[in-house]
MARKETI-205172 format. One record per residue (C-alpha): x, y, z; chain; residue in three letters. Coordinates in nm, 4 decimals. Example, Ala and Ser with C-alpha at 12.3 -4.5 7.8 and 13.67 -1.06 7.14 Angstrom:
<site><x>1.2300</x><y>-0.4500</y><z>0.7800</z><zake>A</zake><drenke>ALA</drenke></site>
<site><x>1.3670</x><y>-0.1060</y><z>0.7140</z><zake>A</zake><drenke>SER</drenke></site>
//
This chain:
<site><x>11.3771</x><y>8.7421</y><z>5.4157</z><zake>A</zake><drenke>MET</drenke></site>
<site><x>11.6389</x><y>8.6609</y><z>5.6482</z><zake>A</zake><drenke>ASP</drenke></site>
<site><x>11.7030</x><y>8.2743</y><z>5.6534</z><zake>A</zake><drenke>SER</drenke></site>
<site><x>11.7415</x><y>8.2772</y><z>6.0299</z><zake>A</zake><drenke>SER</drenke></site>
<site><x>11.3649</x><y>8.2967</y><z>6.0796</z><zake>A</zake><drenke>ILE</drenke></site>
<site><x>11.3725</x><y>7.9261</y><z>5.9650</z><zake>A</zake><drenke>HIS</drenke></site>
<site><x>11.6476</x><y>7.8799</y><z>6.2665</z><zake>A</zake><drenke>ASN</drenke></site>
<site><x>11.3952</x><y>7.7756</y><z>6.5208</z><zake>A</zake><drenke>TRP</drenke></site>
<site><x>11.6884</x><y>7.7677</y><z>6.8171</z><zake>A</zake><drenke>GLY</drenke></site>
<site><x>11.8064</x><y>8.0953</y><z>6.6916</z><zake>A</zake><drenke>GLU</drenke></site>
<site><x>11.3965</x><y>8.2392</y><z>6.6892</z><zake>A</zake><drenke>LEU</drenke></site>
<site><x>11.3477</x><y>8.1021</y><z>7.0417</z><zake>A</zake><drenke>PHE</drenke></site>
<site><x>11.6743</x><y>8.2771</y><z>7.1466</z><zake>A</zake><drenke>LEU</drenke></site>
<site><x>11.5703</x><y>8.5968</y><z>6.9980</z><zake>A</zake><drenke>GLN</drenke></site>
<site><x>11.2167</x><y>8.5982</y><z>7.1757</z><zake>A</zake><drenke>VAL</drenke></site>
<site><x>11.3768</x><y>8.4787</y><z>7.4935</z><zake>A</zake><drenke>LEU</drenke></site>
<site><x>11.5981</x><y>8.7809</y><z>7.5037</z><zake>A</zake><drenke>GLU</drenke></site>
<site><x>11.2940</x><y>9.0005</y><z>7.5926</z><zake>A</zake><drenke>ARG</drenke></site>
<site><x>11.1443</x><y>8.7381</y><z>7.8589</z><zake>A</zake><drenke>LEU</drenke></site>
<site><x>11.3504</x><y>8.9533</y><z>8.1318</z><zake>A</zake><drenke>PRO</drenke></site>
<site><x>11.1218</x><y>9.2246</y><z>8.0476</z><zake>A</zake><drenke>VAL</drenke></site>
<site><x>10.8041</x><y>9.0651</y><z>8.0536</z><zake>A</zake><drenke>THR</drenke></site>
<site><x>10.8890</x><y>8.8923</y><z>8.3646</z><zake>A</zake><drenke>ILE</drenke></site>
<site><x>11.0060</x><y>9.2333</y><z>8.5527</z><zake>A</zake><drenke>PHE</drenke></site>
<site><x>10.6493</x><y>9.3779</y><z>8.4392</z><zake>A</zake><drenke>MET</drenke></site>
<site><x>10.4656</x><y>9.0981</y><z>8.5945</z><zake>A</zake><drenke>LEU</drenke></site>
<site><x>10.6150</x><y>9.0855</y><z>8.9123</z><zake>A</zake><drenke>VAL</drenke></site>
<site><x>10.6367</x><y>9.4335</y><z>8.9623</z><zake>A</zake><drenke>ALA</drenke></site>
<site><x>10.2860</x><y>9.4741</y><z>8.8904</z><zake>A</zake><drenke>SER</drenke></site>
<site><x>10.1930</x><y>9.1732</y><z>9.0464</z><zake>A</zake><drenke>LEU</drenke></site>
<site><x>10.3858</x><y>9.3142</y><z>9.4057</z><zake>A</zake><drenke>ILE</drenke></site>
<site><x>10.2197</x><y>9.6680</y><z>9.3551</z><zake>A</zake><drenke>VAL</drenke></site>
<site><x>9.8822</x><y>9.5430</y><z>9.2616</z><zake>A</zake><drenke>GLY</drenke></site>
<site><x>9.8838</x><y>9.2715</y><z>9.5531</z><zake>A</zake><drenke>LEU</drenke></site>
<site><x>9.9814</x><y>9.5556</y><z>9.8369</z><zake>A</zake><drenke>ILE</drenke></site>
<site><x>9.7166</x><y>9.7868</y><z>9.6620</z><zake>A</zake><drenke>LEU</drenke></site>
<site><x>9.4443</x><y>9.5043</y><z>9.6379</z><zake>A</zake><drenke>GLY</drenke></site>
<site><x>9.5070</x><y>9.4141</y><z>10.0413</z><zake>A</zake><drenke>THR</drenke></site>
<site><x>9.4487</x><y>9.7895</y><z>10.1324</z><zake>A</zake><drenke>PHE</drenke></site>
<site><x>9.1341</x><y>9.7935</y><z>9.8807</z><zake>A</zake><drenke>ILE</drenke></site>
<site><x>9.0001</x><y>9.4750</y><z>10.0301</z><zake>A</zake><drenke>ALA</drenke></site>
<site><x>9.0467</x><y>9.5813</y><z>10.3883</z><zake>A</zake><drenke>ILE</drenke></site>
<site><x>8.8633</x><y>9.9409</y><z>10.3073</z><zake>A</zake><drenke>ILE</drenke></site>
<site><x>8.5654</x><y>9.7052</y><z>10.1794</z><zake>A</zake><drenke>ARG</drenke></site>
<site><x>8.5475</x><y>9.4633</y><z>10.4428</z><zake>A</zake><drenke>ILE</drenke></site>
<site><x>8.5656</x><y>9.7461</y><z>10.7186</z><zake>A</zake><drenke>LYS</drenke></site>
<site><x>8.3167</x><y>9.9559</y><z>10.4694</z><zake>A</zake><drenke>GLN</drenke></site>
<site><x>8.4862</x><y>10.2969</y><z>10.5937</z><zake>A</zake><drenke>PHE</drenke></site>
<site><x>8.2846</x><y>10.5581</y><z>10.4795</z><zake>A</zake><drenke>PRO</drenke></site>
<site><x>8.3295</x><y>10.7516</y><z>10.1083</z><zake>A</zake><drenke>VAL</drenke></site>
<site><x>8.6447</x><y>10.5227</y><z>10.0768</z><zake>A</zake><drenke>LEU</drenke></site>
<site><x>8.4353</x><y>10.1828</y><z>10.0579</z><zake>A</zake><drenke>HIS</drenke></site>
<site><x>8.2260</x><y>10.3628</y><z>9.8084</z><zake>A</zake><drenke>GLN</drenke></site>
<site><x>8.5024</x><y>10.5272</y><z>9.5871</z><zake>A</zake><drenke>LEU</drenke></site>
<site><x>8.6630</x><y>10.2077</y><z>9.5590</z><zake>A</zake><drenke>MET</drenke></site>
<site><x>8.3483</x><y>9.9927</y><z>9.4597</z><zake>A</zake><drenke>ALA</drenke></site>
<site><x>8.3824</x><y>10.2764</y><z>9.1676</z><zake>A</zake><drenke>VAL</drenke></site>
<site><x>8.7309</x><y>10.2067</y><z>9.1338</z><zake>A</zake><drenke>PHE</drenke></site>
<site><x>8.6936</x><y>9.8144</y><z>9.1045</z><zake>A</zake><drenke>ILE</drenke></site>
<site><x>8.3811</x><y>9.8454</y><z>8.8811</z><zake>A</zake><drenke>SER</drenke></site>
<site><x>8.5689</x><y>10.0686</y><z>8.6415</z><zake>A</zake><drenke>PHE</drenke></site>
<site><x>8.8656</x><y>9.8436</y><z>8.6233</z><zake>A</zake><drenke>SER</drenke></site>
<site><x>8.6643</x><y>9.5320</y><z>8.5456</z><zake>A</zake><drenke>ARG</drenke></site>
<site><x>8.4154</x><y>9.6726</y><z>8.3078</z><zake>A</zake><drenke>CYS</drenke></site>
<site><x>8.6622</x><y>9.8945</y><z>8.0843</z><zake>A</zake><drenke>THR</drenke></site>
<site><x>8.9084</x><y>9.7172</y><z>7.8203</z><zake>A</zake><drenke>PRO</drenke></site>
<site><x>9.2632</x><y>9.7127</y><z>7.9881</z><zake>A</zake><drenke>LEU</drenke></site>
<site><x>9.3945</x><y>9.8804</y><z>7.6239</z><zake>A</zake><drenke>LEU</drenke></site>
<site><x>9.1454</x><y>10.1472</y><z>7.7036</z><zake>A</zake><drenke>VAL</drenke></site>
<site><x>9.3335</x><y>10.1641</y><z>8.0689</z><zake>A</zake><drenke>GLN</drenke></site>
<site><x>9.6566</x><y>10.1619</y><z>7.9354</z><zake>A</zake><drenke>LEU</drenke></site>
<site><x>9.6137</x><y>10.4483</y><z>7.6763</z><zake>A</zake><drenke>PHE</drenke></site>
<site><x>9.4561</x><y>10.6597</y><z>7.9819</z><zake>A</zake><drenke>LEU</drenke></site>
<site><x>9.7499</x><y>10.6074</y><z>8.1772</z><zake>A</zake><drenke>ILE</drenke></site>
<site><x>9.9910</x><y>10.6549</y><z>7.9059</z><zake>A</zake><drenke>TYR</drenke></site>
<site><x>9.8564</x><y>10.9484</y><z>7.7153</z><zake>A</zake><drenke>PHE</drenke></site>
<site><x>9.6306</x><y>11.0987</y><z>7.9829</z><zake>A</zake><drenke>GLY</drenke></site>
<site><x>9.8220</x><y>11.0968</y><z>8.2971</z><zake>A</zake><drenke>LEU</drenke></site>
<site><x>10.1020</x><y>11.3172</y><z>8.1335</z><zake>A</zake><drenke>PRO</drenke></site>
<site><x>9.8595</x><y>11.6002</y><z>8.0178</z><zake>A</zake><drenke>GLN</drenke></site>
<site><x>9.6848</x><y>11.5744</y><z>8.3666</z><zake>A</zake><drenke>LEU</drenke></site>
<site><x>9.9990</x><y>11.6359</y><z>8.5736</z><zake>A</zake><drenke>LEU</drenke></site>
<site><x>10.1085</x><y>11.9059</y><z>8.3353</z><zake>A</zake><drenke>SER</drenke></site>
<site><x>9.8112</x><y>12.1257</y><z>8.4661</z><zake>A</zake><drenke>PHE</drenke></site>
<site><x>10.0184</x><y>12.1031</y><z>8.7888</z><zake>A</zake><drenke>PHE</drenke></site>
<site><x>10.3203</x><y>12.1900</y><z>8.6405</z><zake>A</zake><drenke>GLY</drenke></site>
<site><x>10.4475</x><y>11.8237</y><z>8.6814</z><zake>A</zake><drenke>ILE</drenke></site>
<site><x>10.6107</x><y>11.6603</y><z>8.3708</z><zake>A</zake><drenke>TYR</drenke></site>
<site><x>10.6524</x><y>11.3258</y><z>8.3120</z><zake>A</zake><drenke>ILE</drenke></site>
<site><x>10.6922</x><y>11.2772</y><z>7.9454</z><zake>A</zake><drenke>ASN</drenke></site>
<site><x>11.0294</x><y>11.1603</y><z>7.9623</z><zake>A</zake><drenke>ASP</drenke></site>
<site><x>10.9513</x><y>10.8745</y><z>8.1769</z><zake>A</zake><drenke>VAL</drenke></site>
<site><x>11.0110</x><y>10.5308</y><z>8.0190</z><zake>A</zake><drenke>THR</drenke></site>
<site><x>10.6746</x><y>10.3661</y><z>7.8784</z><zake>A</zake><drenke>PRO</drenke></site>
<site><x>10.7617</x><y>10.0380</y><z>8.1021</z><zake>A</zake><drenke>LEU</drenke></site>
<site><x>10.6700</x><y>10.2462</y><z>8.4117</z><zake>A</zake><drenke>ILE</drenke></site>
<site><x>10.3242</x><y>10.3382</y><z>8.2703</z><zake>A</zake><drenke>PHE</drenke></site>
<site><x>10.2575</x><y>10.0059</y><z>8.1930</z><zake>A</zake><drenke>ALA</drenke></site>
<site><x>10.3678</x><y>9.8615</y><z>8.5184</z><zake>A</zake><drenke>ILE</drenke></site>
<site><x>10.1353</x><y>10.1045</y><z>8.6940</z><zake>A</zake><drenke>ALA</drenke></site>
<site><x>9.8501</x><y>10.0320</y><z>8.4823</z><zake>A</zake><drenke>THR</drenke></site>
<site><x>9.8656</x><y>9.6641</y><z>8.5122</z><zake>A</zake><drenke>PHE</drenke></site>
<site><x>9.8987</x><y>9.6984</y><z>8.9108</z><zake>A</zake><drenke>ALA</drenke></site>
<site><x>9.6017</x><y>9.9170</y><z>8.9148</z><zake>A</zake><drenke>LEU</drenke></site>
<site><x>9.3884</x><y>9.6544</y><z>8.6880</z><zake>A</zake><drenke>HIS</drenke></site>
<site><x>9.5162</x><y>9.3611</y><z>8.8730</z><zake>A</zake><drenke>ILE</drenke></site>
<site><x>9.4569</x><y>9.5296</y><z>9.2138</z><zake>A</zake><drenke>SER</drenke></site>
<site><x>9.0911</x><y>9.5535</y><z>9.1364</z><zake>A</zake><drenke>ALA</drenke></site>
<site><x>9.0863</x><y>9.1598</y><z>9.0870</z><zake>A</zake><drenke>TYR</drenke></site>
<site><x>9.3043</x><y>9.0809</y><z>9.3710</z><zake>A</zake><drenke>LEU</drenke></site>
<site><x>9.1144</x><y>9.2754</y><z>9.6162</z><zake>A</zake><drenke>ALA</drenke></site>
<site><x>8.7896</x><y>9.0799</y><z>9.5497</z><zake>A</zake><drenke>GLU</drenke></site>
<site><x>8.9677</x><y>8.7639</y><z>9.5784</z><zake>A</zake><drenke>VAL</drenke></site>
<site><x>9.1412</x><y>8.8704</y><z>9.9034</z><zake>A</zake><drenke>ILE</drenke></site>
<site><x>8.8054</x><y>8.9902</y><z>10.0450</z><zake>A</zake><drenke>ARG</drenke></site>
<site><x>8.6214</x><y>8.6827</y><z>9.9445</z><zake>A</zake><drenke>SER</drenke></site>
<site><x>8.8941</x><y>8.4584</y><z>10.1082</z><zake>A</zake><drenke>ALA</drenke></site>
<site><x>8.9045</x><y>8.6981</y><z>10.4221</z><zake>A</zake><drenke>TYR</drenke></site>
<site><x>8.5112</x><y>8.6468</y><z>10.4346</z><zake>A</zake><drenke>LEU</drenke></site>
<site><x>8.5604</x><y>8.2693</y><z>10.4216</z><zake>A</zake><drenke>ALA</drenke></site>
<site><x>8.7820</x><y>8.2485</y><z>10.7116</z><zake>A</zake><drenke>VAL</drenke></site>
<site><x>8.5084</x><y>8.3502</y><z>10.9127</z><zake>A</zake><drenke>GLY</drenke></site>
<site><x>8.4004</x><y>8.5659</y><z>11.2314</z><zake>A</zake><drenke>GLU</drenke></site>
<site><x>8.4825</x><y>8.3108</y><z>11.4538</z><zake>A</zake><drenke>GLY</drenke></site>
<site><x>8.8576</x><y>8.3415</y><z>11.3929</z><zake>A</zake><drenke>GLN</drenke></site>
<site><x>8.8582</x><y>8.7220</y><z>11.4811</z><zake>A</zake><drenke>LEU</drenke></site>
<site><x>8.6422</x><y>8.6805</y><z>11.7939</z><zake>A</zake><drenke>GLU</drenke></site>
<site><x>8.9067</x><y>8.3949</y><z>11.9102</z><zake>A</zake><drenke>ALA</drenke></site>
<site><x>9.2059</x><y>8.6606</y><z>11.8631</z><zake>A</zake><drenke>CYS</drenke></site>
<site><x>9.0156</x><y>8.9201</y><z>12.0275</z><zake>A</zake><drenke>TYR</drenke></site>
<site><x>8.9484</x><y>8.6629</y><z>12.3153</z><zake>A</zake><drenke>SER</drenke></site>
<site><x>9.3207</x><y>8.5945</y><z>12.3647</z><zake>A</zake><drenke>VAL</drenke></site>
<site><x>9.3909</x><y>8.9754</y><z>12.3865</z><zake>A</zake><drenke>GLY</drenke></site>
<site><x>9.4972</x><y>9.0309</y><z>11.9951</z><zake>A</zake><drenke>MET</drenke></site>
<site><x>9.4429</x><y>9.3817</y><z>11.8785</z><zake>A</zake><drenke>THR</drenke></site>
<site><x>9.2490</x><y>9.3722</y><z>11.5037</z><zake>A</zake><drenke>TYR</drenke></site>
<site><x>9.6154</x><y>9.4447</y><z>11.3373</z><zake>A</zake><drenke>GLN</drenke></site>
<site><x>9.8000</x><y>9.1449</y><z>11.5187</z><zake>A</zake><drenke>GLN</drenke></site>
<site><x>9.4924</x><y>8.9315</y><z>11.4572</z><zake>A</zake><drenke>ALA</drenke></site>
<site><x>9.4867</x><y>9.0418</y><z>11.0882</z><zake>A</zake><drenke>LEU</drenke></site>
<site><x>9.8705</x><y>8.9921</y><z>11.0581</z><zake>A</zake><drenke>ARG</drenke></site>
<site><x>9.8997</x><y>8.6880</y><z>11.2698</z><zake>A</zake><drenke>ARG</drenke></site>
<site><x>9.5596</x><y>8.4705</y><z>11.1952</z><zake>A</zake><drenke>VAL</drenke></site>
<site><x>9.3458</x><y>8.6263</y><z>10.9293</z><zake>A</zake><drenke>ILE</drenke></site>
<site><x>9.5479</x><y>8.7053</y><z>10.6275</z><zake>A</zake><drenke>LEU</drenke></site>
<site><x>9.7836</x><y>8.3765</y><z>10.6657</z><zake>A</zake><drenke>PRO</drenke></site>
<site><x>9.4669</x><y>8.1524</y><z>10.6488</z><zake>A</zake><drenke>GLN</drenke></site>
<site><x>9.3029</x><y>8.3879</y><z>10.3664</z><zake>A</zake><drenke>ALA</drenke></site>
<site><x>9.6240</x><y>8.3828</y><z>10.1664</z><zake>A</zake><drenke>PHE</drenke></site>
<site><x>9.5989</x><y>7.9864</y><z>10.1523</z><zake>A</zake><drenke>VAL</drenke></site>
<site><x>9.2430</x><y>8.0216</y><z>10.0290</z><zake>A</zake><drenke>LEU</drenke></site>
<site><x>9.2861</x><y>8.2757</y><z>9.7923</z><zake>A</zake><drenke>ALA</drenke></site>
<site><x>9.5953</x><y>8.0701</y><z>9.6051</z><zake>A</zake><drenke>LEU</drenke></site>
<site><x>9.3844</x><y>7.9285</y><z>9.3430</z><zake>A</zake><drenke>PRO</drenke></site>
<site><x>9.2169</x><y>8.2337</y><z>9.2188</z><zake>A</zake><drenke>ASN</drenke></site>
<site><x>9.5301</x><y>8.4428</y><z>9.2814</z><zake>A</zake><drenke>MET</drenke></site>
<site><x>9.7248</x><y>8.1958</y><z>9.0298</z><zake>A</zake><drenke>GLY</drenke></site>
<site><x>9.4450</x><y>8.2337</y><z>8.7635</z><zake>A</zake><drenke>ASN</drenke></site>
<site><x>9.4831</x><y>8.6152</y><z>8.8023</z><zake>A</zake><drenke>THR</drenke></site>
<site><x>9.8511</x><y>8.5889</y><z>8.7707</z><zake>A</zake><drenke>ILE</drenke></site>
<site><x>9.8210</x><y>8.4159</y><z>8.4366</z><zake>A</zake><drenke>ILE</drenke></site>
<site><x>9.5799</x><y>8.6437</y><z>8.3203</z><zake>A</zake><drenke>GLU</drenke></site>
<site><x>9.8089</x><y>8.9413</y><z>8.3701</z><zake>A</zake><drenke>LEU</drenke></site>
<site><x>10.0743</x><y>8.7666</y><z>8.2198</z><zake>A</zake><drenke>LEU</drenke></site>
<site><x>9.8562</x><y>8.7389</y><z>7.9115</z><zake>A</zake><drenke>LYS</drenke></site>
<site><x>9.7889</x><y>9.0862</y><z>7.9744</z><zake>A</zake><drenke>ASP</drenke></site>
<site><x>10.1385</x><y>9.2209</y><z>7.9531</z><zake>A</zake><drenke>THR</drenke></site>
<site><x>10.1508</x><y>9.1418</y><z>7.5613</z><zake>A</zake><drenke>THR</drenke></site>
<site><x>9.9653</x><y>9.4803</y><z>7.5574</z><zake>A</zake><drenke>LEU</drenke></site>
<site><x>10.2446</x><y>9.6577</y><z>7.6433</z><zake>A</zake><drenke>ALA</drenke></site>
<site><x>10.4173</x><y>9.6726</y><z>7.3072</z><zake>A</zake><drenke>PHE</drenke></site>
<site><x>10.1460</x><y>9.9162</y><z>7.2042</z><zake>A</zake><drenke>THR</drenke></site>
<site><x>10.2845</x><y>10.1919</y><z>7.4061</z><zake>A</zake><drenke>ILE</drenke></site>
<site><x>10.6471</x><y>10.0825</y><z>7.3018</z><zake>A</zake><drenke>GLY</drenke></site>
<site><x>10.7381</x><y>9.8376</y><z>7.5494</z><zake>A</zake><drenke>VAL</drenke></site>
<site><x>11.0145</x><y>9.5986</y><z>7.3730</z><zake>A</zake><drenke>ILE</drenke></site>
<site><x>10.8876</x><y>9.2602</y><z>7.5651</z><zake>A</zake><drenke>ASP</drenke></site>
<site><x>10.8386</x><y>8.9101</y><z>7.4195</z><zake>A</zake><drenke>ILE</drenke></site>
<site><x>10.5506</x><y>9.0585</y><z>7.2334</z><zake>A</zake><drenke>MET</drenke></site>
<site><x>10.7206</x><y>9.3441</y><z>7.1251</z><zake>A</zake><drenke>GLY</drenke></site>
<site><x>11.0434</x><y>9.1630</y><z>7.0165</z><zake>A</zake><drenke>GLN</drenke></site>
<site><x>10.8074</x><y>8.9484</y><z>6.7941</z><zake>A</zake><drenke>VAL</drenke></site>
<site><x>10.6777</x><y>9.2373</y><z>6.6065</z><zake>A</zake><drenke>ARG</drenke></site>
<site><x>11.0150</x><y>9.3456</y><z>6.5418</z><zake>A</zake><drenke>LEU</drenke></site>
<site><x>11.1196</x><y>9.0172</y><z>6.4108</z><zake>A</zake><drenke>ILE</drenke></site>
<site><x>10.8154</x><y>9.0443</y><z>6.1782</z><zake>A</zake><drenke>ILE</drenke></site>
<site><x>10.9098</x><y>9.3693</y><z>6.0462</z><zake>A</zake><drenke>GLY</drenke></site>
<site><x>11.2595</x><y>9.2897</y><z>6.0000</z><zake>A</zake><drenke>ASN</drenke></site>
<site><x>11.1705</x><y>9.0205</y><z>5.7810</z><zake>A</zake><drenke>ASN</drenke></site>
<site><x>10.8952</x><y>9.2054</y><z>5.5989</z><zake>A</zake><drenke>TYR</drenke></site>
<site><x>10.5860</x><y>9.0251</y><z>5.7422</z><zake>A</zake><drenke>GLY</drenke></site>
<site><x>10.7391</x><y>8.6849</y><z>5.6403</z><zake>A</zake><drenke>LEU</drenke></site>
<site><x>10.7729</x><y>8.3799</y><z>5.8692</z><zake>A</zake><drenke>GLY</drenke></site>
<site><x>10.4362</x><y>8.4587</y><z>6.0647</z><zake>A</zake><drenke>LEU</drenke></site>
<site><x>10.4087</x><y>8.1108</y><z>6.1198</z><zake>A</zake><drenke>PHE</drenke></site>
<site><x>10.6972</x><y>8.0428</y><z>6.3060</z><zake>A</zake><drenke>GLN</drenke></site>
<site><x>10.7345</x><y>8.3405</y><z>6.5055</z><zake>A</zake><drenke>VAL</drenke></site>
<site><x>10.3898</x><y>8.2931</y><z>6.6607</z><zake>A</zake><drenke>TYR</drenke></site>
<site><x>10.4129</x><y>7.9166</y><z>6.7218</z><zake>A</zake><drenke>VAL</drenke></site>
<site><x>10.7834</x><y>8.0183</y><z>6.9187</z><zake>A</zake><drenke>VAL</drenke></site>
<site><x>10.5704</x><y>8.2683</y><z>7.1349</z><zake>A</zake><drenke>ILE</drenke></site>
<site><x>10.2885</x><y>8.0623</y><z>7.2009</z><zake>A</zake><drenke>SER</drenke></site>
<site><x>10.5471</x><y>7.8011</y><z>7.3177</z><zake>A</zake><drenke>ILE</drenke></site>
<site><x>10.7039</x><y>8.0663</y><z>7.5248</z><zake>A</zake><drenke>VAL</drenke></site>
<site><x>10.3871</x><y>8.2046</y><z>7.7369</z><zake>A</zake><drenke>TYR</drenke></site>
<site><x>10.2859</x><y>7.8253</y><z>7.7567</z><zake>A</zake><drenke>TRP</drenke></site>
<site><x>10.5957</x><y>7.7257</y><z>7.9403</z><zake>A</zake><drenke>ALA</drenke></site>
<site><x>10.5968</x><y>8.0316</y><z>8.1281</z><zake>A</zake><drenke>THR</drenke></site>
<site><x>10.2083</x><y>7.9941</y><z>8.2319</z><zake>A</zake><drenke>CYS</drenke></site>
<site><x>10.3113</x><y>7.6379</y><z>8.3019</z><zake>A</zake><drenke>ALA</drenke></site>
<site><x>10.5920</x><y>7.7237</y><z>8.5337</z><zake>A</zake><drenke>ALA</drenke></site>
<site><x>10.3675</x><y>7.9794</y><z>8.7334</z><zake>A</zake><drenke>ILE</drenke></site>
<site><x>10.0941</x><y>7.6848</y><z>8.7600</z><zake>A</zake><drenke>GLU</drenke></site>
<site><x>10.3373</x><y>7.4554</y><z>8.9186</z><zake>A</zake><drenke>VAL</drenke></site>
<site><x>10.4776</x><y>7.7381</y><z>9.1628</z><zake>A</zake><drenke>MET</drenke></site>
<site><x>10.1540</x><y>7.8073</y><z>9.2669</z><zake>A</zake><drenke>ILE</drenke></site>
<site><x>10.0580</x><y>7.4226</y><z>9.3276</z><zake>A</zake><drenke>HIS</drenke></site>
<site><x>10.3974</x><y>7.3834</y><z>9.5194</z><zake>A</zake><drenke>GLN</drenke></site>
<site><x>10.2799</x><y>7.6977</y><z>9.7321</z><zake>A</zake><drenke>LEU</drenke></site>
<site><x>9.9101</x><y>7.5478</y><z>9.8009</z><zake>A</zake><drenke>GLU</drenke></site>
<site><x>10.0699</x><y>7.2118</y><z>9.9110</z><zake>A</zake><drenke>LYS</drenke></site>
<site><x>10.3360</x><y>7.3819</y><z>10.1217</z><zake>A</zake><drenke>ARG</drenke></site>
<site><x>10.1092</x><y>7.6276</y><z>10.2876</z><zake>A</zake><drenke>PHE</drenke></site>
<site><x>9.8022</x><y>7.3444</y><z>10.3392</z><zake>A</zake><drenke>LYS</drenke></site>
<site><x>10.0591</x><y>7.0997</y><z>10.4839</z><zake>A</zake><drenke>LYS</drenke></site>
<site><x>10.1836</x><y>7.3311</y><z>10.7259</z><zake>A</zake><drenke>GLY</drenke></site>
<site><x>9.8178</x><y>7.4319</y><z>10.8158</z><zake>A</zake><drenke>HIS</drenke></site>
<site><x>9.7399</x><y>7.0583</y><z>10.8991</z><zake>A</zake><drenke>ILE</drenke></site>
<site><x>10.0698</x><y>7.0472</y><z>11.1136</z><zake>A</zake><drenke>ASN</drenke></site>
<site><x>9.9730</x><y>7.3225</y><z>11.3019</z><zake>A</zake><drenke>VAL</drenke></site>
<site><x>9.6194</x><y>7.2079</y><z>11.3711</z><zake>A</zake><drenke>ALA</drenke></site>
<site><x>9.7435</x><y>6.8455</y><z>11.4711</z><zake>A</zake><drenke>LYS</drenke></site>
<site><x>9.9521</x><y>7.0494</y><z>11.7130</z><zake>A</zake><drenke>ALA</drenke></site>
//
C-alpha cells in the first residue's frame, strides 16, 4: 500500500483535485434544471392542454424512478435512440450525459418548488399588476417570480444539497469527480485505507454542503431585507 494513504493532508489534496468537476456538474445541472423547471412550472400553472399532462407524467417519472436508472437510460439508451435517426453521439464525454440527467431530474423537483411558491404569492398580486397596465409576462418577470423566488429559496437550498449528493452517481458512467477520484485512490491502494478515504470524502462533502447552506441563508437575508425595505417605502 502507498504510504501516502496515511498522509491526511495529501489525501485531502488528491480528493480536492476533482472538486471543480463536481462543482461544475452541480452548477451546470442547476442552471439548466432551473430554466427547465421554471418553464415546466409555468406550463403546470397555466394548465396548457396536452403539455400540462405531459409535464405531469414527466414529473411523476422523474420523482418515482431511481436516479441511477435515469442516468443509465440517458447514457446507454439515448445514443441508441438517436442512432436510428442517423445521429451518433458515442464520442460525447460522459460528463455531458451526467449533467443532462441531473438537470432533467432536478427540473422536476424545482418545477414543483417554483409552482408552490408561485401559488403562495397569490392571485391578488397578479390582479394588482393588471390594474396598472402590466401584461402577464411583465407581471411574471417584475413582480410574481421575484417574490416566488424568495419563498422558494429554502426548498431550493435543500434541492441543491440533494443534487450535490446525487452527483456521486456520475462515477458509475466514468466521470472522474470526487467519488470517482476516491474509487481510483482505493483501487491504486488495492482496497486498503478505506476508512481514511471515506472520512476525507465525507468531510469534503460536508464542508461543501455547509458552504451551500451559508450561501442560501445569506440570499434569504438579503432578499427578505430588500422586500421589507420596498414595503416600507
